N, C-alpha and C positions, 0 to 999 in steps of 0.2 A: 750756364745756370747751375748745372750740377757741381761745378767747381766752387761757386759761391756758397751753395748749400753745405758742402763739405768743409769749407773754411769757417763758416759760421758754427757748424757742429764742433769742429776742433777748438774754436775759441771758447764755446760754452763748456766743453770738457775741461779745458785748462782752468777756467774760472772756478768751476765746481771742485775740481781736484785741489786747487789752491785753498779753497774754502774748507775742504775736508782736512787738509794738512794743518790749517791754522786753528781748527776746533777739535783738538785731540784731548782737551782737558776732561777729566772725569766729572760727570754730574750725577746727582742723585735724583731719581724719579720716585716720588712718594705716592704710594697707592693707598687704598683704604685699609683700615684695621692695623695701621702701623707697619705695613710691609713697604719695602723700598727696593729699588734696583739701581745699581751703580754701573755705569758704562760710559765710554767716550760719547761726547755730544753728537758727533757725526753719525755714530751707529744708531742712536735714538732718532735722529732726524731721518735717516734712511729707513728705519723701521716704520715710522709714522708715514713717510711718503709711500712706502709699499702698501701699507694697510689702506691708505686713502685711495690709491689707484685701484686696489682690489674692491673696495666698497663702491667706487665709481662704476667699475665694470659690472658688478652685480646689480647696481641700480639701473643700468642701461639694458640689461639682458631682456627684460620683459618688453621693452619698447622695440628692440631690434627684432625679437621673435614675432611680435605683433605685425611689424612692417613686412617681415618676410612672408608671413601667412597672407597678408593682404596682397602682396605682390604676386604670389603664386595664384591666388584666386583671380586677380585681374588678368594674368597671362592666360589662364584657362578660359575666362570669358572672351578674351580677344581671339584666341584660337577658334573657339566655337563660333563667334560671329564671322570670322573670316571664312570658315568652312561653309557657313550658311550663305554668305555672299557669293562664294564660288559656285555653290549648287544653284543659286538663283541665276547667276550669269550663264551657267551651262544651259539651264532651261530656256533662257531668253535667246540663246543662239540657235536652238532647234527651231525648224520651221513650224508654223502653226498648222494644225490639221485642216484639211479642206472643209469648207462650210457646207458644200452640197455635192451631190453625185456627179454633176457635170465637171466640176473641178477635179474630182477624183479620176475620171476617165481622161481628162485633158482635152475636152472639146470646146 
């Protein structure tokens, strides 16, 4: 399985590397107010990809942090319930106190 994953990763790398080599033409990116940027197309594609990944990670941070807080809260509740169940089990294991004096003396 690991070999198949590595072969697929190698194939994707070769495809993307070939794509980068074929798109080295200079392109012009026009911004607002007449400004522009000239660079190879692959660099612009790479920059937009990196910015997109960064924005995706930033968008997911609040969700991940919320899930982590919820998970820690649930773990604390579980530990508390487990300790309560352990204490109840220990109390049930202890013999009940005798109901009257005759049982205390053993007659």
